C-alpha positions as CSV (number, residue, x, y, z in Angstrom):
1,M,-72.3,85.5,24.5
2,S,-76.7,85.2,24.3
3,A,-78.0,82.6,24.9
4,A,-78.6,80.7,22.1
5,Q,-74.8,81.0,21.4
6,T,-74.0,79.1,24.9
7,A,-77.0,76.2,23.9
8,V,-75.5,75.9,20.7
9,R,-72.1,75.1,22.0
10,L,-73.4,73.1,24.5
11,A,-75.1,70.9,21.6
12,E,-71.9,70.8,19.8
13,L,-70.4,69.1,22.9
14,L,-73.7,67.0,23.5
15,A,-73.0,65.6,19.4
16,A,-69.6,65.4,19.7
17,V,-69.5,63.3,22.9
18,L,-73.0,61.5,21.5
19,F,-70.3,60.4,18.2
20,V,-67.5,59.1,20.1
21,R,-70.0,56.9,22.6
22,G,-71.5,56.2,19.3
23,L,-69.1,54.9,17.2
24,H,-67.3,52.9,21.1
25,D,-70.5,50.6,20.8
26,L,-70.3,49.3,17.3
27,R,-67.0,47.6,18.4
28,S,-69.2,44.5,19.4
29,P,-72.3,43.3,18.1
30,R,-74.3,43.3,21.0
31,T,-73.9,47.3,21.0
32,A,-73.6,48.8,18.1
33,R,-78.0,48.8,17.5
34,R,-77.3,51.1,20.4
35,G,-74.3,53.3,18.9
36,N,-75.9,53.4,15.9
37,L,-78.8,54.8,17.5
38,L,-75.7,57.0,19.8
39,S,-74.5,58.5,16.8
40,A,-77.8,59.4,15.1
41,V,-78.9,60.9,17.8
42,G,-75.7,63.2,18.0
43,M,-76.2,64.2,14.2
44,G,-79.9,65.1,14.6
45,V,-78.1,67.5,17.9
46,A,-76.1,68.5,15.3
47,V,-78.1,69.9,12.3
48,A,-80.0,71.4,15.8
49,A,-77.6,73.7,16.5
50,V,-76.5,74.6,13.5
51,T,-80.0,76.1,12.6
52,V,-80.1,77.7,15.6
53,Q,-76.8,79.1,15.0
54,V,-78.0,80.7,11.4
55,L,-81.2,81.9,12.6
56,D,-79.6,83.6,15.3
57,E,-77.0,85.3,12.8
58,G,-79.6,87.0,11.2
59,G,-80.0,88.5,8.5
60,V,-81.0,85.0,6.2
61,H,-82.9,85.4,3.6
62,P,-86.5,83.4,3.9
63,L,-85.7,81.3,0.9
64,A,-82.1,80.8,1.8
65,L,-84.2,79.5,5.1
66,L,-86.6,77.3,3.4
67,L,-83.8,75.8,1.3
68,L,-81.6,75.0,4.5
69,L,-85.0,73.4,6.3
70,G,-85.3,71.8,2.8
71,G,-82.3,70.1,2.3
72,V,-82.7,68.9,5.9
73,A,-86.2,67.0,5.3
74,A,-85.4,65.4,1.4
75,G,-82.2,64.5,2.6
76,A,-84.0,63.0,6.4
77,V,-86.5,61.0,3.8
78,A,-83.7,59.5,1.4
79,G,-82.2,58.8,4.1
80,V,-85.3,55.9,5.7
81,V,-86.4,55.3,2.4
82,A,-83.1,53.9,1.4
83,A,-82.0,52.4,4.4
84,R,-85.3,50.8,4.7
85,R,-85.5,49.7,0.7
86,T,-81.9,48.1,0.6
87,R,-81.5,44.7,0.4
88,I,-78.6,43.9,3.0
89,T,-76.8,42.2,-0.5
90,S,-76.6,46.1,-1.6
91,M,-75.9,47.7,1.6
92,P,-72.5,47.9,0.3
93,Q,-73.3,50.0,-2.4
94,L,-75.4,52.2,-0.1
95,V,-72.4,52.6,2.1
96,S,-70.5,53.5,-1.3
97,L,-73.0,56.0,-2.3
98,F,-72.9,57.6,1.2
99,N,-69.6,57.5,0.5
100,T,-70.2,59.8,-2.1
101,V,-72.7,62.2,-0.6
102,G,-70.0,63.5,2.6
103,G,-67.1,63.8,0.3
104,G,-69.1,65.8,-2.9
105,A,-70.8,67.9,0.1
106,A,-67.4,68.2,2.0
107,A,-65.5,69.8,-1.5
108,L,-68.4,72.4,-2.0
109,V,-68.6,73.8,1.2
110,A,-65.2,74.6,0.8
111,V,-65.6,75.6,-2.8
112,V,-68.6,77.9,-2.6
113,D,-66.8,78.7,1.5
114,A,-63.5,80.3,-0.6
115,S,-65.8,81.8,-3.6
116,G,-68.5,83.0,-1.6
117,G,-66.1,86.1,0.2
118,T,-66.2,84.7,3.0
119,H,-62.6,84.9,4.2
120,G,-62.0,87.7,1.4
121,A,-60.7,87.3,-2.1
122,L,-59.7,83.5,-3.1
123,S,-56.5,84.8,-4.1
124,D,-55.7,87.0,-0.4
125,L,-56.9,83.3,1.9
126,P,-55.1,82.9,4.6
127,L,-52.6,79.8,4.9
128,S,-55.2,78.7,8.0
129,T,-57.8,78.6,5.3
130,S,-56.3,78.3,2.1
131,V,-54.4,74.7,2.5
132,P,-57.8,72.9,4.2
133,V,-59.9,74.0,1.7
134,G,-56.9,73.0,-1.4
135,L,-57.3,69.0,1.2
136,D,-60.8,68.7,1.7
137,V,-61.2,69.6,-2.2
138,L,-58.2,67.0,-3.5
139,L,-60.2,64.0,-0.6
140,G,-63.4,65.4,-1.1
141,A,-63.4,65.0,-4.9
142,V,-61.2,61.8,-4.5
143,T,-63.9,59.9,-3.2
144,F,-66.9,61.3,-4.7
145,S,-65.9,59.7,-8.1
146,G,-63.7,57.5,-6.6
147,S,-67.0,55.8,-4.7
148,L,-69.6,56.4,-7.3
149,V,-66.7,53.8,-10.0
150,A,-67.2,51.6,-6.3
151,A,-70.7,51.8,-6.2
152,G,-70.8,51.1,-10.1
153,K,-68.7,47.7,-10.1
154,L,-70.8,46.7,-6.4
155,Q,-74.0,47.2,-8.3
156,G,-72.7,45.6,-11.8
157,V,-73.1,48.5,-14.2
158,V,-69.2,49.4,-14.0
159,P,-67.2,45.6,-14.4
160,G,-66.5,44.2,-10.2
161,R,-63.0,42.6,-12.8
162,P,-59.5,44.7,-12.6
163,L,-60.0,47.0,-15.3
164,T,-56.1,48.2,-16.3
165,F,-55.1,49.9,-19.6
166,P,-51.4,51.4,-20.9
167,G,-50.4,53.8,-19.0
168,G,-53.0,54.2,-16.2
169,R,-50.1,54.3,-13.8
170,P,-48.5,57.1,-14.4
171,A,-52.1,58.8,-15.5
172,S,-52.5,58.9,-11.7
173,A,-49.1,60.0,-10.9
174,A,-49.4,62.7,-13.2
175,L,-53.3,63.4,-11.9
176,L,-52.2,63.0,-8.7
177,A,-49.1,66.3,-9.7
178,L,-51.1,68.1,-11.1
179,A,-54.0,68.2,-8.1
180,V,-51.2,68.4,-6.0
181,A,-49.0,71.4,-7.5
182,A,-53.2,73.0,-8.3
183,S,-52.7,72.7,-4.2
184,V,-50.3,74.5,-3.4
185,A,-50.9,77.7,-6.1
186,L,-54.3,77.9,-4.5
187,A,-52.7,78.3,-0.7
188,G,-49.7,80.9,-1.8
189,G,-52.9,82.7,-4.0
190,W,-50.8,82.2,-7.0
191,W,-53.9,82.2,-10.1
192,A,-56.2,80.8,-7.3
193,G,-59.6,80.4,-9.3
194,P,-57.8,78.2,-12.1
195,A,-56.0,76.2,-9.5
196,L,-58.8,75.7,-7.4
197,A,-60.9,74.1,-10.9
198,V,-58.0,72.3,-11.8
199,E,-57.7,70.7,-8.6
200,A,-60.8,69.9,-8.7
201,L,-61.1,68.7,-12.0
202,A,-58.0,66.4,-11.6
203,A,-58.8,65.1,-8.4
204,L,-62.0,63.3,-9.7
205,G,-60.3,61.6,-12.4
206,L,-57.9,60.4,-9.8
207,G,-60.7,58.8,-7.9
208,V,-61.2,57.4,-10.8
209,L,-58.2,56.0,-12.2
210,L,-57.3,54.9,-9.1
211,V,-60.8,52.4,-8.1
212,L,-60.8,50.8,-11.7
213,P,-58.2,49.0,-11.4
214,I,-59.6,47.0,-8.1
215,G,-60.8,44.3,-8.3
216,G,-63.7,42.3,-6.5
217,A,-61.1,40.7,-3.8
218,D,-59.8,44.1,-2.7
219,M,-63.6,45.6,-2.1
220,P,-64.0,45.3,1.3
221,V,-60.5,47.1,1.7
222,V,-61.3,50.2,-0.5
223,I,-64.9,50.3,0.8
224,S,-63.6,51.0,4.2
225,L,-60.4,53.3,2.9
226,L,-62.9,55.7,1.2
227,N,-65.2,56.1,3.7
228,A,-61.7,56.8,5.7
229,V,-61.1,59.6,3.4
230,T,-64.5,60.7,3.3
231,G,-63.8,61.5,7.3
232,T,-61.0,63.2,6.6
233,A,-62.3,65.3,4.1
234,V,-65.1,66.4,6.3
235,A,-62.7,67.5,8.6
236,M,-61.4,70.0,6.4
237,A,-64.3,71.5,5.8
238,G,-65.0,71.5,9.3
239,L,-62.0,73.5,9.6
240,V,-62.5,75.3,6.5
241,I,-65.6,76.8,8.2
242,D,-64.9,76.6,11.5
243,N,-67.3,74.0,12.6
244,T,-66.2,72.0,16.2
245,V,-69.2,69.5,15.5
246,L,-67.5,68.7,11.3
247,I,-63.8,68.4,12.9
248,T,-64.7,65.9,15.2
249,A,-67.4,63.7,13.7
250,G,-64.9,63.8,11.0
251,A,-61.9,63.5,13.1
252,L,-63.5,60.4,14.8
253,V,-64.0,58.4,10.8
254,G,-61.4,59.6,9.7
255,A,-59.2,57.6,11.4
256,S,-61.6,55.1,12.5
257,G,-61.6,53.8,8.9
258,A,-58.8,54.5,8.4
259,I,-57.6,51.4,11.5
260,L,-60.7,49.8,9.9
261,T,-58.6,49.6,6.8
262,Q,-55.5,48.3,8.6
263,L,-57.1,45.6,10.0
264,M,-58.6,44.3,6.6
265,A,-55.5,44.8,4.7
266,R,-54.0,42.8,7.1
267,A,-56.7,39.9,7.6
268,M,-55.8,39.7,4.1
269,N,-52.2,39.0,4.2
270,R,-51.7,42.4,1.9
271,S,-49.9,46.2,1.9
272,L,-52.3,49.2,1.2
273,L,-50.3,50.0,-1.0
274,A,-50.8,46.4,-3.6
275,I,-54.5,46.9,-2.9
276,I,-54.5,50.5,-4.7
277,S,-52.1,49.8,-7.2
278,G,-55.1,46.9,-8.1
279,G,-55.1,44.4,-10.8
280,F,-56.4,41.4,-8.0
281,G,-59.5,39.4,-8.0
282,T,-62.2,39.5,-10.5
283,G,-65.4,40.9,-10.4
284,D,-68.9,39.3,-9.9
285,A,-69.9,35.9,-12.5
286,P,-72.8,35.7,-13.7
287,A,-73.9,31.7,-11.3
288,G,-75.1,29.0,-13.6
289,P,-78.3,27.3,-12.7
290,A,-77.8,25.6,-9.7
291,G,-78.2,21.5,-10.1
292,P,-75.6,19.3,-11.4
293,R,-72.6,19.3,-10.9
294,D,-70.3,20.6,-14.1
295,P,-68.8,18.0,-16.2
296,T,-65.8,19.5,-16.8
297,A,-64.8,19.8,-13.1
298,P,-62.1,16.7,-11.5
299,A,-63.9,13.7,-10.8
300,R,-62.5,13.6,-7.6
301,V,-65.4,16.4,-6.8
302,R,-67.8,14.3,-4.7
303,V,-71.5,15.8,-5.0
304,V,-74.2,14.5,-3.0
305,T,-77.8,15.1,-2.3
306,A,-79.5,16.6,1.3
307,D,-80.2,13.9,2.3
308,D,-76.8,12.6,2.6
309,V,-76.1,15.4,4.4
310,A,-78.8,15.6,6.4
311,V,-77.1,13.0,8.1
312,Q,-74.4,14.4,8.6
313,L,-75.4,17.1,10.2
314,A,-78.3,14.8,12.4
315,Y,-75.6,12.5,13.8
316,A,-73.1,15.0,14.4
317,R,-71.9,17.0,17.9
318,T,-70.4,20.1,16.6
319,V,-70.9,21.3,13.4
320,V,-69.6,25.3,12.5
321,V,-70.9,27.1,10.1
322,I,-69.3,29.2,7.7
323,P,-71.0,31.7,5.6
324,G,-70.2,34.1,2.7
325,F,-71.8,36.3,0.5
326,G,-73.5,34.0,-1.2
327,L,-76.0,33.3,1.9
328,A,-76.3,36.9,1.4
329,A,-77.4,36.4,-2.2
330,A,-79.9,34.5,-2.1
331,R,-81.3,35.6,1.4
332,G,-80.8,32.4,3.0
333,Q,-79.6,33.5,6.5
334,Q,-83.6,32.7,7.8
335,A,-83.0,28.8,6.2
336,L,-80.0,29.2,8.1
337,V,-81.3,29.6,10.8
338,D,-84.4,26.9,11.0
339,L,-82.0,24.7,10.4
340,A,-79.5,25.3,12.8
341,T,-82.9,25.5,15.3
342,T,-83.5,21.9,14.0
343,L,-80.3,20.1,14.6
344,E,-80.4,22.3,17.8
345,R,-83.1,20.3,18.8
346,L,-81.6,17.1,18.6
347,G,-78.9,17.6,21.0
348,V,-76.4,19.3,18.7
349,T,-74.4,22.2,18.8
350,V,-74.4,24.8,15.8
351,R,-71.5,27.3,15.9
352,Y,-71.0,30.1,13.7
353,A,-67.6,31.1,12.0
354,V,-67.0,35.1,10.2
355,H,-63.9,35.9,8.3
356,P,-63.1,39.6,8.6
357,V,-63.4,40.0,5.2
358,A,-66.7,37.7,4.2
359,G,-69.3,39.1,2.3
360,R,-68.4,42.4,0.3
361,M,-68.1,45.0,3.3
362,P,-67.1,44.9,6.6
363,G,-69.3,43.5,9.4
364,H,-70.9,42.6,6.4
365,M,-72.1,38.7,7.6
366,N,-72.1,39.8,11.2
367,V,-74.7,41.9,10.4
368,L,-76.7,39.3,8.3
369,L,-76.5,36.7,10.9
370,A,-78.1,39.5,13.6
371,E,-80.5,40.1,11.3
372,A,-81.8,36.8,11.4
373,R,-81.1,36.8,15.4
374,V,-78.1,34.7,15.6
375,P,-77.6,35.1,20.0
376,Y,-74.5,36.8,19.6
377,E,-72.8,34.2,22.1
378,Q,-72.7,31.7,18.9
379,V,-70.6,34.0,16.5
380,L,-67.2,33.0,16.5
381,D,-64.7,35.1,14.9
382,L,-61.0,33.8,12.5
383,E,-59.6,32.8,16.1
384,G,-62.2,31.0,17.8
385,A,-63.3,29.5,14.9
386,N,-60.0,28.0,14.5
387,R,-60.1,27.0,17.4
388,L,-62.8,24.9,17.8
389,L,-62.6,23.3,14.3
390,P,-59.7,21.1,14.7
391,H,-63.3,19.7,17.5
392,A,-66.3,19.5,15.6
393,D,-67.4,17.0,13.4
394,V,-68.9,19.4,10.5
395,A,-67.5,22.4,9.2
396,L,-70.4,23.4,6.7
397,V,-69.2,26.2,4.2
398,V,-72.7,28.0,3.0
399,G,-71.7,30.3,-0.7
400,A,-68.2,31.6,0.8
401,N,-64.9,30.2,-1.4
402,D,-61.8,32.6,-0.6
403,V,-62.3,32.7,3.8
404,V,-61.9,28.7,3.6
405,N,-59.6,28.0,0.6
406,P,-56.4,25.7,1.7
407,L,-53.9,27.6,-0.9
408,A,-53.5,30.4,1.6
409,R,-50.6,28.7,3.1
410,D,-49.0,28.5,0.4
411,P,-46.5,31.2,0.3
412,S,-46.5,31.6,-3.5
413,S,-50.0,31.7,-3.8
414,P,-51.0,35.4,-4.9
415,I,-53.2,34.9,-1.3
416,G,-50.3,33.1,0.2
417,G,-50.1,33.8,3.8
418,M,-54.0,35.6,3.9
419,P,-55.5,34.6,7.1
420,V,-58.1,31.5,6.5
421,L,-61.0,30.2,7.9
422,D,-59.5,25.7,8.9
423,A,-62.3,24.9,7.1
424,D,-60.1,21.0,6.2
425,A,-59.5,20.7,9.8
426,A,-63.2,19.6,10.4
427,A,-63.8,15.7,10.8
428,A,-66.2,16.2,7.3
429,V,-66.7,19.3,5.3
430,V,-69.8,19.9,3.2
431,V,-69.7,22.5,0.7
432,L,-73.0,24.3,-0.2
433,K,-72.7,26.5,-3.1
434,R,-74.4,27.3,-6.7
435,S,-71.3,26.0,-8.7
436,L,-67.8,25.0,-8.6
437,G,-66.9,28.7,-9.9
438,H,-64.2,30.1,-8.0
439,G,-64.3,33.0,-5.3
440,Y,-64.0,36.7,-6.4
441,A,-59.1,36.1,-6.1
442,G,-60.1,34.4,-9.1
443,L,-58.2,31.1,-7.7
444,D,-59.1,27.2,-7.9
445,N,-60.2,26.0,-4.3
446,P,-58.4,22.4,-3.6
447,L,-61.0,22.3,-0.2
448,F,-63.4,21.5,-2.6
449,D,-61.8,18.3,-4.2
450,D,-59.9,16.8,-0.3
451,P,-61.6,13.7,0.3
452,R,-63.2,14.7,2.9
453,T,-65.3,17.7,1.5
454,S,-69.4,17.5,0.0
455,M,-70.4,19.1,-2.7
456,L,-73.4,19.8,-2.0
457,L,-74.9,21.6,-5.6
458,A,-77.5,24.1,-5.2
459,D,-78.5,27.8,-4.2
460,A,-78.2,28.7,-0.5
461,A,-81.5,29.1,0.2
462,T,-82.9,26.6,-1.8
463,G,-80.4,24.3,-0.8
464,L,-80.3,24.7,3.3
465,D,-84.5,24.8,3.1
466,G,-83.8,21.2,1.6
467,L,-81.6,20.3,4.4
468,R,-84.2,20.9,7.1
469,A,-86.7,18.6,5.6
470,A,-84.3,16.2,5.3
471,V,-83.1,16.3,8.7
472,D,-86.7,17.0,10.5
473,A,-87.4,13.6,8.2
474,L,-84.5,12.4,10.2
475,A,-85.8,13.5,13.6
476,M,-88.0,10.5,14.5
477,P,-88.5,8.6,17.3
478,A,-86.5,6.0,15.7
479,A,-83.5,7.9,14.8
480,A,-80.5,7.5,17.1
481,P,-80.5,9.5,20.6
482,R,-78.2,12.1,20.3
483,R,-74.4,12.4,21.5
484,A,-73.3,15.3,24.3
485,P,-72.3,17.8,22.7
486,L,-68.7,19.4,22.6
487,P,-68.3,22.2,25.0
488,S,-68.2,25.2,23.2
């Protein structure tokens, strides 16, 4: 083995170690930044190793080398630009587009390698190659088209509500059967070329039909699932071209994505089969202008002003903030932190309760709060928040809906059994929302007309700024002395 080959093997091992360590660090918000950096460095090492390997093999046409280096440079620039320009509210769309690129690239690697004569004629591929090729094309094509549809739904290009039509499920089953049959034909060497083309087309159609019926309520799980499928497709591509780094990285992404998908489904108390079957939840409904209460709303809904809420907050001992996608959409995270800082100066204990499926992708709210530099120790998970909420004076719900819906405790409800944040267990509840509209699940929320609930109808950022100003006005020397906060 030459020195270059030895260096490549060591680099592949280093990249694998960095991937594993990075994934480990992503478990906690405290170490997530380091984990992301380690994973990025690992990918850089892997790309450099592949480049050295290609150059060491010799016989590389200058144009091919130029394309390789140009592709690396273009991808790096595109990634940096996309990451810097994408708002936190659009991050789910970006993740879906990255899934699209990953799945499509993995499928193309298998197709090009199998069709390029590397292993002989396409009809003479050994099973050790033809089986991974078939799986790679199936999974990669499904991810490519499915992720495109998911990104379109999230962006509003495709309606976010479940899109179903008569015969949709039988058509999906037929496309799956056709893709599997074509994969078997490819493995057996029967009409290998046409079989590969049929499999790719059937898988592309299957991806579209699988994601179209899925509504906004299930979108966080779908993003995680597609990510897992992308990882598995990448691992299959690694088997096709015998690349250790692709196998390792793909297996890690596939396994972690599958685990996360299961955890997300459990957080919604829905089986993965029910989620894939679709037909649940709504998409983004255009928000009406924030302002006075909707005259069609039930009379028992109590709408208040910022000054009313400021009194509740300023004289509370403990306030638990429950953020939702409305906070992200209004870019109100900094206004929220400013309000919390003002309350803390008055001796109020402020904590943040994050539901596992709050927002539109796993960890969405955690990233949002970290971006506003909320101390990690103040952020509570579902279990910790529900232990604190019965002792809280005020639960401040900002732009959230389904994750605090008491209907989840009714087994007959469509969200029956879904673990929710027990906002109604607090002494008082304040809901800051643009309107009394539905959440992604498309269900009414009885919390809004609870006698202990006050509704502040406003855009999250505007409402939070107004609350901070009102609390500041109370924080005068004449204000009553603070009570000791409850222990966290």
